[in-house]
LOVOKE-817219 format. One line per field, with one value per residue: residue number from 1; residue in three letters; x, y, z of N, C-alpha, C, CB in turn. Coordinates in steps of 0.1 Angstrom, whole numbers. Glycine has a CB too. Example, Ala and Ser with C-alpha at 12.3 -4.5 7.8 and 13.67 -1.06 7.14 Angstrom:
<rs>
i = [1:2]
aa = [ala:ser]
nX = [132:128]
nY = [-57:-22]
nZ = [78:71]
caX = [123:137]
caY = [-45:-11]
caZ = [78:71]
cX = [132:129]
cY = [-33:0]
cZ = [78:79]
cbX = [113:141]
cbY = [-45:-6]
cbZ = [90:57]
</rs>
This chain:
<rs>
i = [1:2:3:4:5:6:7:8:9:10:11:12:13:14:15:16:17:18:19:20:21:22:23:24:25:26:27:28:29:30:31:32:33:34:35:36:37:38:39:40:41:42:43:44:45:46:47:48:49:50:51:52:53:54:55:56:57:58:59:60:61:62:63:64:65:66:67:68:69:70:71:72:73:74:75:76:77:78:79:80:81:82:83:84:85:86:87:88:89:90:91:92:93:94:95:96:97:98:99:100:101:102:103:104:105:106:107:108:109:110:111:112:113:114:115:116:117:118:119:120:121:122:123:124:125:126:127:128:129:130:131:132:133:134:135:136:137:138:139:140:141:142:143:144:145:146:147:148:149:150:151:152:153:154:155:156:157:158:159:160:161:162:163:164:165:166:167:168:169:170:171:172:173:174:175:176:177:178:179:180:181:182:183:184:185:186:187:188]
aa = [unk:unk:unk:unk:unk:unk:unk:unk:unk:unk:unk:unk:unk:unk:unk:unk:unk:unk:unk:unk:unk:unk:unk:unk:unk:unk:unk:unk:unk:unk:unk:unk:unk:unk:unk:unk:unk:unk:unk:unk:unk:unk:unk:unk:unk:unk:unk:unk:unk:unk:unk:unk:unk:unk:unk:unk:unk:unk:unk:unk:unk:unk:unk:unk:unk:unk:unk:unk:unk:unk:unk:unk:unk:unk:unk:unk:unk:unk:unk:unk:unk:unk:unk:unk:unk:unk:unk:unk:unk:unk:unk:unk:unk:unk:unk:unk:unk:unk:unk:unk:unk:unk:unk:unk:unk:unk:unk:unk:unk:unk:unk:unk:unk:unk:unk:unk:unk:unk:unk:unk:unk:unk:unk:unk:unk:unk:unk:unk:unk:unk:unk:unk:unk:unk:unk:unk:unk:unk:unk:unk:unk:unk:unk:unk:unk:unk:unk:unk:unk:unk:unk:unk:unk:unk:unk:unk:unk:unk:unk:unk:unk:unk:unk:unk:unk:unk:unk:unk:unk:unk:unk:unk:unk:unk:unk:unk:unk:unk:unk:unk:unk:unk:unk:unk:unk:unk:unk:unk]
nX = [9:6:20:16:27:51:63:66:88:113:148:147:129:136:144:121:107:119:151:180:212:243:270:281:303:314:331:340:341:356:349:369:376:392:396:371:363:336:319:286:251:222:189:168:139:118:91:67:53:38:26:37:25:39:31:41:59:64:68:79:80:97:92:114:132:160:177:204:226:254:276:265:251:221:206:200:226:223:200:178:154:134:130:132:134:121:125:114:113:134:154:164:175:168:177:164:169:169:188:187:205:204:209:202:199:198:205:215:214:219:205:201:171:172:193:216:234:244:256:250:252:258:264:276:261:252:227:209:214:220:232:222:227:226:235:256:267:277:298:314:315:312:295:307:305:287:285:271:271:253:246:229:233:241:232:209:213:218:242:261:281:291:302:308:320:337:344:362:364:395:410:431:429:403:377:368:339:328:306:296:279:263:233:204:173:145:118:90]
nY = [-12:22:52:84:104:93:87:112:122:120:116:114:95:68:72:74:62:44:45:29:30:18:23:48:77:105:134:160:193:191:195:212:225:211:181:157:123:103:72:64:56:59:71:77:92:94:109:110:140:147:166:199:230:259:287:290:270:235:213:182:165:153:150:150:135:132:113:109:88:85:58:33:50:63:86:109:126:143:159:166:183:186:192:174:182:181:195:190:204:222:205:202:192:197:203:212:222:222:225:219:238:262:267:269:254:255:235:226:213:207:179:148:132:103:98:81:90:120:154:179:214:242:276:301:332:331:338:319:289:286:294:300:313:315:343:335:312:324:339:321:295:296:286:281:267:240:206:178:145:120:86:60:28:-2:-25:-16:-1:30:55:82:111:139:173:199:229:250:282:285:302:311:293:290:277:264:243:210:196:165:139:106:77:45:33:11:4:0:1:8]
nZ = [0:-9:6:6:23:30:6:-6:7:-6:-6:22:29:37:64:81:110:140:153:167:183:196:195:195:194:211:210:228:245:276:312:321:299:282:263:260:255:249:249:236:236:215:206:179:166:139:126:101:88:68:39:35:28:17:7:-26:-24:-18:7:22:53:83:116:143:170:191:215:237:256:278:278:300:316:331:328:302:283:262:241:214:193:163:128:97:64:30:-1:-30:-55:-55:-48:-22:10:43:77:106:138:175:204:238:251:242:214:180:148:113:88:55:21:-14:-28:-45:-54:-51:-35:-13:5:20:26:50:57:78:86:109:109:83:58:49:55:86:120:153:185:222:244:263:251:227:237:250:238:209:181:150:126:112:103:88:79:64:59:43:48:29:42:55:77:95:92:106:107:125:127:147:147:169:184:211:242:254:239:212:187:166:180:174:179:178:167:162:149:144:135:139:124:145:147:126]
caX = [0:14:18:21:35:65:68:69:100:125:159:145:119:141:146:109:107:127:165:189:226:251:284:284:315:313:343:334:348:355:345:381:378:401:389:365:358:326:310:272:240:212:176:163:126:115:77:63:43:30:29:36:24:44:29:44:68:58:78:75:89:98:94:123:138:172:182:217:231:267:277:263:243:206:201:206:235:221:187:174:142:133:124:140:124:125:119:117:115:148:163:170:173:170:175:161:168:172:194:183:215:202:214:194:206:192:215:209:222:213:206:193:160:175:206:217:242:245:262:243:260:253:275:272:260:246:213:201:216:228:233:218:231:224:247:267:274:284:310:323:316:305:295:311:302:281:284:265:271:244:247:221:242:235:226:198:216:220:255:263:293:287:313:304:332:334:355:361:372:407:416:435:425:389:375:359:330:323:297:293:272:257:220:196:159:139:104:86]
caY = [0:34:62:97:111:87:88:126:126:118:109:112:84:56:76:73:51:46:40:29:26:18:24:62:83:119:142:173:200:186:206:221:230:202:172:145:114:95:63:66:50:69:67:87:89:102:107:118:150:149:177:213:240:272:295:282:259:223:205:170:165:144:155:141:137:124:113:101:84:80:43:29:61:62:99:114:138:151:157:176:181:194:187:172:187:178:204:183:213:227:194:207:186:207:198:223:216:230:218:227:246:276:269:264:252:250:230:221:210:202:164:141:125:89:98:73:97:135:162:191:223:255:285:312:345:329:342:307:277:292:290:310:308:324:351:328:304:333:344:310:283:301:276:288:259:227:197:164:135:108:75:48:17:-12:-34:-10:7:45:60:96:118:153:181:212:237:260:290:284:312:305:284:297:269:259:230:202:188:155:128:96:65:36:29:1:7:-10:2:16]
caZ = [0:-9:16:0:33:30:-8:-8:14:-14:1:36:32:45:78:89:120:152:151:179:181:209:191:193:200:213:214:232:255:290:321:322:285:275:254:266:246:255:241:239:228:212:200:170:162:128:123:89:91:55:30:41:18:21:-5:-38:-20:-12:15:30:64:94:130:149:184:194:229:238:269:279:281:314:323:329:324:289:283:250:235:204:186:152:116:85:53:16:-11:-43:-67:-54:-44:-9:22:54:90:115:152:186:215:250:257:236:201:169:136:101:79:43:9:-26:-27:-55:-48:-48:-28:-1:14:17:37:52:63:83:90:117:101:70:57:46:64:97:134:163:199:233:246:269:241:218:244:255:229:197:170:138:115:115:91:91:68:67:49:45:44:21:50:61:89:93:98:105:113:127:132:152:149:179:189:226:249:260:230:199:176:167:186:166:187:168:171:151:153:134:141:133:126:154:145:114]
cX = [9:10:24:30:49:71:72:82:113:136:157:135:124:143:133:109:116:140:172:203:234:266:288:297:313:326:339:343:346:352:357:385:389:392:384:359:348:319:296:263:230:199:172:149:122:100:73:52:35:35:27:36:29:43:32:53:60:70:71:85:87:100:104:128:149:175:194:221:245:267:275:255:228:200:208:216:232:207:185:161:142:126:135:130:130:118:123:120:130:159:171:165:177:168:175:160:173:178:191:195:214:209:204:202:196:203:208:219:214:216:197:182:162:188:205:227:242:251:255:253:253:265:270:272:254:232:204:203:226:226:229:221:227:237:259:275:282:297:319:325:308:306:296:305:296:281:280:265:263:246:237:229:234:228:214:200:218:233:255:276:289:299:307:316:330:347:353:370:383:415:419:429:410:388:365:351:324:315:296:287:267:244:212:181:152:124:101:77]
cY = [12:44:75:105:106:90:102:131:125:111:107:101:73:59:74:60:55:38:40:24:27:19:39:67:98:125:156:180:194:198:216:227:222:193:160:136:104:85:66:57:61:63:79:83:99:99:116:128:154:161:190:222:253:281:286:270:248:216:192:169:153:152:145:145:127:125:104:100:80:65:41:39:59:75:103:126:147:148:168:173:190:188:184:175:184:188:198:192:218:217:197:198:196:199:210:218:226:221:226:233:260:278:262:263:249:247:225:219:206:187:158:133:110:88:89:79:112:142:175:201:236:263:297:324:343:333:330:296:282:287:302:305:319:332:344:319:312:337:333:299:286:290:284:280:245:219:184:156:123:98:64:37:6:-23:-29:-2:21:49:75:100:133:161:195:220:249:269:291:295:305:296:292:290:265:246:223:193:178:144:119:84:57:31:19:5:-4:-9:11:27]
cZ = [0:2:11:10:33:16:-11:-2:6:-7:16:39:40:60:87:97:132:150:165:175:194:206:189:200:200:217:216:242:269:299:323:309:277:265:262:255:253:245:245:231:226:205:192:165:151:124:111:94:79:48:38:30:23:9:-18:-35:-14:-5:20:41:74:106:136:163:185:209:229:252:269:282:296:321:321:325:311:291:271:245:224:198:173:140:105:74:40:7:-24:-54:-66:-50:-31:2:33:67:99:129:162:197:227:258:251:223:191:156:125:91:66:32:-2:-26:-38:-48:-44:-40:-15:9:10:29:38:60:68:88:98:108:87:69:54:56:75:111:143:177:209:236:253:259:231:224:247:246:216:186:157:125:120:102:96:78:72:56:53:39:37:29:58:73:85:99:97:112:113:133:135:155:158:181:204:232:256:251:217:187:177:173:177:175:177:175:159:157:141:141:132:135:134:153:133:118]
cbX = [-10:13:25:10:29:64:57:59:101:130:172:139:114:154:150:97:112:120:173:182:233:248:287:273:328:301:355:320:345:368:342:392:381:409:398:354:369:316:314:269:234:217:166:172:116:124:69:57:50:16:19:49:10:59:37:50:79:51:84:74:86:109:81:135:127:184:170:228:222:276:290:276:248:200:203:195:249:231:175:186:129:147:113:146:121:123:124:105:105:148:173:166:181:161:187:149:176:160:210:176:229:207:228:181:217:181:224:199:233:218:202:202:148:175:211:220:257:230:277:230:272:243:283:281:273:248:212:203:223:224:247:204:246:219:243:261:264:276:306:317:309:311:281:326:314:267:298:251:286:229:261:207:249:245:236:188:229:208:267:251:306:275:324:294:339:329:354:365:363:404:408:450:433:382:369:367:319:335:283:306:261:266:211:199:152:144:97:81]
cbY = [0:40:57:105:110:72:84:135:117:132:116:125:79:51:90:72:38:41:48:19:34:6:16:71:79:123:140:171:215:179:199:214:245:192:168:149:106:103:48:81:38:80:63:90:89:99:111:109:163:150:177:215:241:270:308:291:264:215:213:157:177:133:156:139:135:128:108:108:73:88:37:28:75:58:110:117:133:149:158:178:184:198:197:157:202:163:219:174:224:238:190:221:172:219:188:232:203:239:215:218:240:286:262:272:241:261:219:230:199:209:159:132:125:81:112:59:91:140:164:189:228:253:290:314:351:314:352:303:265:306:284:315:305:317:363:318:295:345:351:305:270:314:268:289:257:228:197:165:131:113:70:50:11:-19:-40:-21:1:53:53:104:115:154:181:212:241:254:305:270:319:298:271:298:256:259:231:194:196:149:132:92:68:24:42:-13:7:-7:8:7]
cbZ = [12:-23:30:-5:47:33:-18:-4:26:-18:-2:42:18:40:79:79:113:164:141:189:170:217:179:198:192:223:203:238:255:295:335:329:285:284:242:276:239:262:243:237:236:204:210:158:174:115:136:78:96:59:18:51:12:26:-6:-49:-11:-22:26:21:72:92:138:140:195:185:238:230:276:289:276:320:318:343:335:279:282:239:245:194:195:147:110:84:55:12:-10:-47:-66:-43:-55:-6:24:53:94:111:152:192:213:260:254:246:200:167:137:96:86:38:12:-39:-13:-64:-57:-61:-24:-4:14:15:34:60:54:95:77:129:100:65:46:32:56:97:138:161:200:245:255:280:233:214:257:268:236:192:170:136:105:121:84:97:63:68:48:38:57:12:60:64:96:98:90:111:106:137:121:164:135:192:182:231:260:273:227:198:175:152:201:155:195:161:176:143:163:129:143:138:112:169:158:103]
</rs>
């Protein structure tokens, strides 16, 4: 049986459902502003929202939520919510999300409708795919650039690598806060 809410998602259609992975690696600033590497597990839920008409623009989207736990921990260390959107006419994939530390990102790229991998980007100060942060983060951990590469593997798993480039107060070089994981679909 066909489902237009899924079919309209283009390259995002395979994401619909619930995914889990326990092989994550998070490289982030430590409490003393050094480097902390943490293994983690996570759960991503992608729910189709159907067609979104925006005047002449037609989008199809997924509402999503991500929760991540450090290995062995019961309380999550990271959460985010947002939307993944597909604009078929412009061949644009967009990821719009907020993290409860006061940062929002809208990242995007031109992607072919049948793509099984793609890279989305956002840059601070950009008029289209950009980043907005609260005053503390702008002073202490300013996000300069965000890049996410997603790949739907031949065996049906989902792999991603994420690089959030930050200007940290007290550091001369940019800090690359990276995350990566491989997830398996556990529910449709």
